[in-house]
N, C-alpha and C positions, 0 to 999 in steps of 0.2 A: 505494500498500499503503500501512495505518497501522499502524504497529509501535512496542513500547514497546523504547526504545534507552537503553542505558545512556552518560550524559553525564560525561565526566571535568571536573570543575570545579576546577582550583586554588583550593583555600579555603587559609586561615588558621584555627587553632582553637588558640586561646592561643599566638599566635608562631608558629605552624609552616604549612609547606606540609602541605596533606593533600589526596589527591584522595578527591572528595566523588561516588558514584555517587546519581545521581539519576533516578528511574525516572519517564517523561513520556513521553504520548501525543505523537506526533508524525510528520511524510509522512518528509521527510526534512531536517529542519533541526534543527539540536541547539542548544537553551537553554544557558546559560552563566549564572552571576552572578558580580558581579563581586568580587574578592576583597578580603579586609581589607588596609589597606594591613602592609607587613612593618617590623618595625623595620628604622631604616638605618643600618650603618656606614661611616664617609667613612672614605677612606683617608688623607687626611692625618690625622687623630684617631692615626693608627697610625705619623706619621713620614715619611709620601710626601712629598716634595718639590716634582716636576712641572716639573723645570728641563731636562729633557731631557739631564741631564750624570751627575744622581746614580742609583744602584741602587734603585731602589722597590720590588723584585720582593717582600723578606723584610715590606715593609712592609704591599703587598699581602696578601700571603701571611696577614697578621695578621689583617687584616681578615676576611678568607672565613672563618679559624677560628673567629675571635670570634662570628660570625655563627651558624656551624654549632654552635658551644657553646653558645649563645640560644635553641639548637631552629630557625636560618633564621632568616632576613633579607634585605635588598639591602643589597647594598656600592655605597658611591656613589664613582663617579670623576668627580671634578668638572672645570672646566677646567684645562688645562697639560699639560706635554710628559712622559709620566711612563717611565720607562727603564725595563726590565726584563730584567736578565739570568740570572737560573734560572727555572727550570718552576716557574708557579704549580699546585696540588696545589689542584681543585676538590672542593668537599664537596657532599653531598647538602643540598638544602633552602635552595642561596644563589642566589640570583639577583645579576649582577653587571651594576650599571645606567653605562650610558658617558654622561656627561652631553656637549652641546653644547661643543664644544671641549675636548672631553678627548681624549689619543693616548694608549696602550699603546704604546712603543717596542721593537724585538728591539735585539739587542746581539751584539757579535761576542766578545765577552769568554769562548764557548768554557766558559761555567758551566751550562746546561743539561742536566735528565738523561740520559744515557748510555740509548742504544736497548739494551733489554732482551733477555736470550735468548728464540727461541721455535723450541720444535722443530718446528712446522712452515712454516719458511721455506721452504722450497722451493717450497711449491705456488701462493707471487704474487711479485707484487716485493717487494724490502726495502723501499721505502717504507710497505706496505700491513703487512707482519711488523714495522713495529715501533711503537709509540703512545706511549711514556715520551716520547721525543726530541722536545718538542713546546711551545711555551710557554705554552701550559694543559693541562691532563692530569686524566683520572678515569677511573674503571674502576667500574661496578657502581654507580653515582649515580643521583637520582631527583629530579623538580621541582629541574633547575636550570639556569639559561639567562646569555641576554647583551640584554639593550634599552637601549633611548636612544638617541642619535644620535652617538656619538661613535666612536672607531674604535681598532683594534689593526692596528701596522704595522711588519711586521717590517723595513721601510726597509732593506733588500739585505741583511740580515744573516743569511737561514732560506739553506738548503742546497738546491738545484733534486736534485741526486744523491744518491750515499749520504754521510749524513752522518759525520763522527768523532766520537769519545766528545769530548761538550761541546755538540756545532753543533747544532742544532736542525730540521729540514725541514718542518716544521706549524707555523701560530699555534693551531689548535683541534684536540685529540685525545680521542675520546670512545669508549669502547669498555663494553658491556652498561648502556647508559643505558638510563634511560625518563622522558617529561615534559621533553622538551628544548624550550625557547624559546631562537629567536636572528631577533631582529626589530630593527630603526630601525638597524643599526649598521652600520660597513663593515666588511671585513677588506681588509686589502692586503698585497701583496708577502711570501706566503706559505711561499715556496719551493717544495717539490715539492705542498703541499697547503694551502690558507687553512684549509681543515676537512673531516676525516676522521673518520667516524662508521661503527663497527659493533657488531651485534648490539645494536641499540634499540631502544627502542618508545613508540609515540608522540612526534612531533617538530612543530612548530608554526614558520612563518618567516612572518615579515610585511614589507619593504619591507627585505630585507638587499640590501645591496654589497658585491660580489666585487672586485674588481680586482687579478687574477694576469697579464696581459697580458704582465708584464715578466719573471713566472718560468714555473708550470707550471700546474696545476690549480686548479679554483675548489672545487669540494665533491664529494667521494665518497660517497658513500651507499652503505652496504655491511651487506647480511644484518639490515634494518632493516623496518622495518613500523611502519603507519598515520602518514601524513608527509603533510601540509600545508603548502604551497611559493604563495604571493601576493606578485604585486608584487616579484618579484625583480629583479635587476641586477646579471649578472655577465658579465666580463668576463676572458678568461682564452688562457695562451697554449694549453697544453694542451687537457682537457676539462673546460669549464665546467661541467656538472652531469652526474655517471656516476652509476648506480644499478649496483651490482654484488654477487655474491658470493663470495668466495674463503674459505681454509680457516686463514687468521693465526689462529681461534680454536678452531680444531681439531675442526671439525664442520661441515657442512651446516645451512644456518641459513634459515628462509624470508626470503622477501622479497615487500611489498605494501600493495595499500589503500593506496597515493599520488595525492595530486592535486596537479598545479601547474598554477595561472593567473596570466595576467594579468602575464608574466616576461619581460624580452629575456634573450638569452646568445646570446654568440660568443664564439668559439673561434680563436685565430691558427692552430696548427700542427695543431688536430687534430678531436675531435668537441664538437658544440655539446649535444646532446640523447642519452643513449648511454646502453645495455644495455652492459654487457663494457669492457672483455674478460673479467675474471675471474668466470666463471658456473658456479660448481660448485651453488648451490641454486636452487630455483626461483623465477617471480615471477609474481606473479598480481595482477589489478586495480591497471592504472594508467588514471588521466585524465590526459591534457593537453590544454589549453584557452587561447586565446585567446595564443600565445606568438610573438615573434619575434625568429629568427634571423639577426642580421648576422655572415655571413664564418665560415669552416669550412674548413679545407684537407684534411679527411676528410670524417667523415658531418655533416651538420644536424640529419636525424631519424636515428639508428644504433640497429642491433640485433644482438650477435652470439650467439649460443650456441656458446661452445667447447670449455668444459668439464662437458657433462649433464645444462645447465639444461635444465628446459623453462619455460618464457616463454606466455604465453595470457592472453588477456582486457583488451590494452593498445589503448587507444583515443586518437587524434589529432587535435583539432578545431580550426580557425581558427587555423589557426598558417602566417605568413609566414617564407620562406626568401630570401634574397641572399646571390648572392657565397659558394656552397655548391660545393664540390666535387663529392661525391656527396648530392644532396639528401632521397633512402631509399633505406639499405641493409640488407636482413636477410642473414644470412648465419648456416648452421649449419656449425661446422669440427669437427673431432676432434682437438684438444689434449690436453682429457682432465688436466689441468692440478688438480689436486684429488683429494685421503684418499677412502678406502673404494671404488676402483678405476670412477669412473665411466662409465656409457658413453657415447654420442652423444645429444643433447639433441633440442628439438622447436621450433618453434614456430606457434600456431594462435589462431585467432581476433583477428586482429589490424586495426584500421581504421584510415579516415586519412579526413575527412570536411573540406571547404573550406581545402586546404593548394594556397597558392601557391608556387611556388621556380624561382631561379632561380638553376639550376647554373653553376660555373666552368673544367668542366676538360670537357672532350671526350672521356678515358678514361674515367671513372666515371661510366658512367650509372645511370642509378635499377636498384637491381638487388636481387632475389629471389633465394635461389641456397640449395636445401636438398642433404641428403645423402643417399643410396641409401638402399633400407628404407626403416624406419618412422622414419627421423632427416627428415624432412621440413615442410616448410612450406606450411602448410593454413588454409583457412580465411579468407584475406584480401580484406577488401571496401575498395576508392577509390572515393569519391565526390565530384567535383567538385574533381579533384586536379588541377590546373595546373602544368607545369615547363617551362619554355627553357632549351634546353644550350644552350653554345657554338657549338658544331656545328664543321662545316668539316673533315669527314673524308672522302676516297674511300671508296668500297665496297672491305673488305674480305673477304677471308674469315669465311664464315659457321658453322665450324667453334667447336666448343667452347672456350673460352680456357684457357689455364692457370688454374691456380687452386692456391694453398698453405696446402691443408688445416687447418693447424695456424698460419696465421698470422689475424688479424681484420681488420686494416685495408684499405680499397674498393682499394686497388693489390694486395692478395694475388691478384685475380682480374686476368689480362692485358685490355687495351683492350677493351670489349665490342664485339661487329660489329653491336650496333644501336644509334643514338644516343639513344632512348629509354630504355622499358624493356627489360631480359634478365631474364628469367625461366625459371631452371631446377629439376627435381625441386621444383616446387610443385602443390597441390592445390587446384582451387574458389576462386580467384582471380576476382574481379569487379571491373571497372572501371563505372561508371556516372560519365557526363557528365561528362566527366575530358578530358584532352586534353595533349598533346608539340610543342612547336615546338623551333626552334634559332635561334641569332642569325645564325649565316654557314650558309651551304647544305652539308648535307651527303648523300652518298649512301647512308648503311647504309641499313637498313629503321628506322621508329617502334618495331617491338616485335619481339625475337625468344624464341617460346616453344618451350624442351628439356626433355623428357622429363616431362612434364608432364598433367595433367589437370583437367578442366573451367575450360578458360581461359576469360572470357566477358569482351568486350565492348558496351555499350551505348553509344548515343550518345557514341562515344569518336570525338576530332577530331586526328589525326596530318598534318604538314607534311609535303612531299614533296621528296626532295633531285632537280635537274634531270637529275643520271644515274640516282636512285635504280629500279632493274628493280622491286621489289616495296614496300611498307610495311607488312606485317606478315606473318612467318615463323614456320609453326607446323612442328617437329622433332618427330617422335614424340608429337603429343599428342593424346590419347585426349579426343572431345568439345569443342573448343575450339566458339566460337562471335561471331561479328564482326555486330552487329545496329544498323540504323540512324547507323552509323557515315561518316565522310567525312574529303578532308581539308581543309586549310583554305581551298581554291577552292572547295570545296563538291561534286566528285567521291566516288563512290564509292572506298572503301580498298580495296586491290590485296590480296587473300592471297595464299599460295604455302603449299605442304608439302612435307614427306620425311618417311621413315621410318614411313608407314606412320597416318600422323596422321587422324585423325576429325572430321568435323562434325558436334556435336550442336545445332543452335540452335530454327529456330522463332522466331515472333514473342516478342516479350519480352512479360512478364506485366505488368499493369497493376499498379501499386502506390497503395495509400489512407491516407493518414497516418491515424492516429486522433486525432493533433490536430483534425485536421480533419474526423472525424467525430461523430456525436451518441452524447451519453453521460449516463451517470445523473445524479443531482443531487448536489451533495457531489464530485462528481470535479472533480480538477486536471489540467492537463497541467503536466506537469513538464522539466525537463532538466539534474535534478542528478546522474543516473549515466549516467556517457558508455558510447556502441556506438551511441546511438538512430539512426534516419533522420529522415531529414526536422528538424524544428526540435523536436520534444518530444516526449515519450510520452505516453500519458494513467494514471494512480493512481486508481482507485477507493477507493470506500469499502468498508472492511473489511466485510463483510455480503454473505449472498444477496439474488441481483438484481440489485447492481450490472450496468451493462452498459455498451457500446460498441454504438452502430450505425452501418454504413458502408451506402453506396448504393453496388453492385457491378453493373457494366455485362455482356451477355453477347453478342455478336454473334449466337449461333443457343442454342435449348434444346437443355439436356444436361446432364450432369454434367462438373463445372469442379473442380479442385482448388482449394483454398483455403489458403493460407500465410499465417498467423497469424504473427506475430514479438512475443515474450514477455519477460520477464524475473524470474525468482522466485527472490526473494535469502532466503527462507523453506527450512526443510527439511521441510515440507507440501504436498503436491500441492494446487494449484488448480484442479478442474477446471470445466466449464463447458460450459451447455448452448448448442448454435447452435440456430437458426432463421432460413430464410427465408421473411421475408412472412407474418410469423405462423407459421409451419408447424416443428415440431421435425422437424429432419432429422440431426441428432447430437449424445447427450444425454451429459451424465459423461465428457467429452471431456479425457481428463489432460493438466496443463500442469506435469508435477512440475518439483521446482526445477533451477535451473542451476548454483547453488554461490554467486550473489551477483548483485547488483543491476545490474551492469554486466556481467552477460554473458547475452547475447543469443543465444536460440536461435530456432527454428519448428517449428511444428506443423502438419503437411496433412492437409484434413480433405477428403473429396470430397463435395459435396452437388450438390444437381440445384438449376438456374439455368433460370430461362424468359429467351426472349430479351429482352432490352431491361433496363433497371432491377431492381434487385433488393436488397430490405433485406434487408440478413445484421447475426444480432444476437447476439452472444457476451454469454452471463449467466453469473454468477457461481452455484455453486448453493451453495458452502460457506461457512462462518464469516470465512473470510480474505479474500473478495470474489474479484475479480479478479486475475489477475497482471497487475505492470505491461505495458501494449499497447501495441506503436510501428507496428504497419503488417499490413495485411492486400493480399496478393498474391492479386487475380482471373484471370481469363483474357485473353488477351491480345484486342486487338480489331481 
């Protein structure tokens, strides 16, 4: 797609930070102008000593205020150890640069701002409800941030529990902010949180280091939209990087349009990359790529909807995890801890591609657990997902394990009766080219699916325990399929059913990736919108006549259903004509908006195919060109 994007540039006009809207034709990248350097305000010029003992907080505050009074600027922290005993109040249009050797130290003087009253305190934990009691605080600010290569260190003086008046439990606390930058610096020993933001928009972070492995959370990003995080290194004891939505600001607020790439996460007691548990507002459009997770005593990739949130269009790709108790967990619960009488949420359209994981708990098998009725998990795709678990269990009862529906932790569900995947109340779940193994012999089935529909395994590999009676058990499952799947020694997987489960399989359709097809001049193969299959998708020019052309094989002549996967992030239909061998077989086929470029949908079109090779072309009929095209699936061979 070619489209005009509003690119927000942090520029400076007359010394002010100003967002500049620049309209320019782009495919999927955004060009930015370099900002004019801001006036600098060195904290030493305002009396800061930097000897590690003298309280420099008032001097830091004076520099911040001076920069704000000047219309904006950069507060500079040079090399030195600057004790900060009181809360520093941030200001709009002020950037704080921590130079090499600069350390701002926390204090045990109990002189930080007291926690404010919050009428919505009952809807989330204490630490999420109060924001003033921090080393740095701001509300309703814009064009702010921390850069450089220095650090802010709580130095063991911040509180991990509920702080008394004067005590701080976080380094950075921001509410209702916009245009936030956190890059290059280190936040260490943050108490409950190194950073807590709520109700913010447009957040950029590159090369941020968080070290809270000795206390609690790394970064909680709550009710926040338009976030880009790159090259992060977070080592936490509690959650390392968590996306949440609570009721601390008195409303259900949106979440989404988030990208996290090329990062390292570690969580001692808890979750490495997590949605929840606070989940009031809906979440959509998240893209996680090239992430390494080392250590997590709860979930490596965790996702829960406990308070009514609908979570959709989340895509994980190229992620490696080691020593995680539950490599992948999705759970819907009914805690409903949110204002405005929430219902029970849902989870849909989640993809996992190229995931390698080593689990460390035999009890917390990878799990998809939905609720009854419409609050189910649906449309989950797992492609090249390889998980090794500890194993070591004898066969167990295959009855549904216990579940504390108001609790989100992996241990809220009893020991899974499958060593690999346990799936309950989920619809349209598809595994392709994936496997599950154990380190020590395990006689539980590799997979159990319960009260689900449309569970399909294509080219799935599972290790078999020496005393296992079955590899896969389907309990009250409608339309399951196990195709071209084997155990690790090459034998066919053994399946068992109960509760009237029905099979609906047939040979697997053949997938033809768009990036391997022919396409019109000017088109490109892109990979910047998550959720696609293969290595990318085709992005044509925005003009009629743009096309993608596949060679599709058929064993016999006749009508076949072709499935075209696409994304259309605009608000207008992008219809296409379909030809086979140059003959029009379907005209003006609708490819309606999908809501986002990361939301992939399919359109099925019945067409006549000849036996053998067929040239199938999809051609744009409107000025918008083709939608982004991911793949075409043709008949099984």
